[in-house]
C-alpha angles and dihedrals in degrees: 000000000000090000094055091048088054092047091051089048095052092042092052093046091051093051096044092051089054094046094046090063095038104046099064133142116263101186144024087237094057101042092109091051090052090047088053093048092050093043091067098030095056096037093108126247133153097284086219095160097054087044089057091049090054094041093053091045090048090067089072110016140014106206092110097179088068092064097033093100089058091047091048095047094053090052092051089052089050093050092049088053093053092050091054095040088058094053118115091245091055124031093339095217121167096193133056123173091346095306135092111282117256094260094049090051098043109013132266099273092045089051092051090051091046089053092047091050093051091047093055093038089062091064091043088057095047095047094044103111094190085083117064090358091177092064112116113250093233092056091050090051094049091052095047090049093048092051093046091051094046092049099043139064093305091053136012100000092046089051092048091050093051089048094050096044094046097058113126094019124107106264124233128202089246092055094045091049092049094048093048097043089054108029096047115002096052093066095042090051089048091053089056092047093050091058093046098046092047088054090048093237119186120266096253091047091051091048091055094046090048087054090049091052093046094055094038089054092051091049088050092056094045090055089047089054090050094047091051085064102034106032134068134243090245091059099039097041091228140067115292132212090031090128091059094044091050096042091239124186101251139155096251087050092061103025103028121244094281091046091052091054090052088049092055091053090048092054095047091050090051091048094049091050088064090058096060094093090062097053118194091347087079098054093110089055089049090051090051090051090053091047091056096054093042102043122112099203 
């Protein structure tokens, strides 16, 4: 597990160095906006999605600077989603990563705008040809399209909408699967795809990596659902048992806590199956899958 910790550390440092130079203030009139963006973007966290971009890319190539804009963009999208998720109109969370949520620190309107700015910044980063200028245009377009789809109504936003509008209703397996496939798994699957497409992997290789990402993303969300019940605010850095209080559609709600644990194992086993074609080259992805199921935060 030490190797995976080091991989997360170097991935995080690489992305943060890029973002430190990219997310800068452009005007006296938007200094507060930039402060809000950076507040959430540099608040810590596992940087799981960038690590997945790098891990997928590393199956084929090792010039990580080439794919760093993709890794940075998906982290920016993820951060925007956290800011908006915490808003009073959404999950109404006052804490994130052990600090006041963005809207508690800066105000609700300011938090909405910081999220909006980060969302659009992600696509600015990906389409900025001054970075990785040698990248083929069709590869860049495929990556932009995939991220836009994963983040929008056919992915994360669609999943969040279903999550919010289903509160208080008796959850079904179909509803929970839809929410988690879109709200969480879509962006994790996308991270895997971005690394593979940047490396110009073969179609069957990409197909297997997408399947790995899908099941890994589902396992990640199941574990999140479990930790909301079993962990503490001090460990998670955010409020716990919010899912129960809000009658959220979660895996424990439809499968029971023990059933949810079994479901997480099932998803990870399915994910690992799709790495078989890569042999030992995929060990870092296997380690990330293990980390996801064994984590406590």
